[in-house]
C-alpha positions in Angstrom: 85.5 88.5 126.4 82.1 88.7 124.6 82.4 90.5 121.3 80.6 93.3 120.2 79.6 94.5 116.6 82.2 97.6 117.2 84.8 94.7 117.7 87.5 94.3 114.9 90.1 91.0 115.2 93.7 92.0 114.8 95.1 91.9 111.6 96.3 88.8 110.2 100.0 88.8 109.8 99.0 88.7 105.8 96.9 91.5 106.0 97.6 94.9 103.9 97.3 96.6 107.4 100.0 94.7 109.0 102.2 94.9 105.6 101.8 98.9 105.8 102.6 99.4 109.3 105.6 97.9 109.2 106.7 100.8 106.7 104.9 103.4 108.7 106.9 102.9 111.9 110.2 103.1 109.5 112.5 106.0 110.2 112.1 106.2 106.5 108.7 107.9 106.6 109.7 109.9 109.5 112.3 111.2 107.0 110.1 111.4 104.4 107.5 113.5 106.5 110.3 116.0 107.3 111.4 116.5 103.5 108.0 116.9 102.7 107.4 119.2 105.3 110.8 121.1 104.1 109.8 120.9 100.5 106.7 122.6 101.2 107.7 125.3 103.1 110.4 125.8 100.5 113.1 125.1 103.1 115.0 121.8 101.4 115.8 121.4 97.8 113.9 118.6 95.8 116.7 116.5 96.1 116.3 116.1 100.0 112.6 115.0 98.8 113.4 112.4 96.1 116.7 110.6 98.8 113.4 110.5 101.3 111.7 108.8 98.8 114.4 106.5 97.7 115.1 105.4 101.4 111.5 104.6 101.8 110.9 103.0 98.6 113.8 100.9 99.4 113.1 99.8 103.0 109.4 99.0 101.0 111.0 96.3 98.7 113.3 94.7 101.2 109.9 94.4 102.9 108.4 92.7 100.1 105.7 95.8 99.9 104.2 96.3 96.5 104.0 100.2 94.9 100.4 100.3 96.1 101.7 100.0 99.8 104.1 102.8 99.1 101.8 105.0 97.5 99.3 104.3 100.6 102.0 105.3 103.2 103.0 108.0 101.1 99.7 109.5 101.0 98.8 109.2 104.4 102.0 111.0 105.5 101.2 114.0 103.2 97.7 113.8 104.8 99.0 114.9 108.0 101.1 118.1 106.7 99.3 121.4 107.3 101.4 122.9 104.9 99.8 120.3 102.2 96.3 121.9 102.5 97.8 125.6 103.2 98.2 125.6 99.2 95.0 126.1 97.9 93.0 123.3 96.6 93.7 123.0 92.9 97.6 123.7 93.9 97.6 120.8 96.2 95.8 118.4 94.2 98.5 119.1 91.5 101.3 119.4 93.8 100.1 115.5 95.2 100.1 114.3 91.6 103.8 115.5 91.2 105.0 113.9 94.4 103.0 110.7 93.6 104.9 110.6 90.5 108.2 111.0 92.1 107.7 107.8 94.5 106.6 105.8 91.5 109.7 107.2 89.9 112.1 106.2 92.8 110.2 103.1 93.5 110.7 101.7 89.8 114.3 103.0 89.6 115.4 101.4 92.6 114.0 97.8 91.2 115.8 98.9 88.2 119.1 98.8 89.6 118.8 96.1 91.5 117.6 93.9 88.8 120.7 95.5 86.7 123.1 94.5 89.7 121.8 91.0 90.1 122.3 90.5 85.9 125.6 91.6 86.6 126.3 88.8 89.5 126.7 91.3 92.2 125.6 91.8 95.6 122.2 93.8 95.5 121.9 96.1 98.6 117.8 95.1 98.2 116.0 92.0 97.4 114.5 91.8 94.2 110.6 91.8 93.3 109.3 88.5 92.2 
């Protein structure tokens, strides 16, 4: 098969695209989209959204994904929701920053819990970060 300038090879197993695809296909991301939608339409409490972030971050750490992969996945999920764009440009930007901060907080909260469990000699439910 001949190659054209527009053909791109599939991502290598160690590439970021493959790693993102692993988390993007997880039920955790579906739960995050649903929680985001519910939160943006005022049908769900913030705690449901926080749990969805926690689930996605736990999955990401189990897969050895860094925070930047998690944030990229979150931003792609948020960009697919029409509810976010209906907030107005400035409000949508503020909301996105607030949600990014929540995502970061949950990512590191889970990391801290994992390290604390390992320090106590217990079995952690997620793999520690290197």
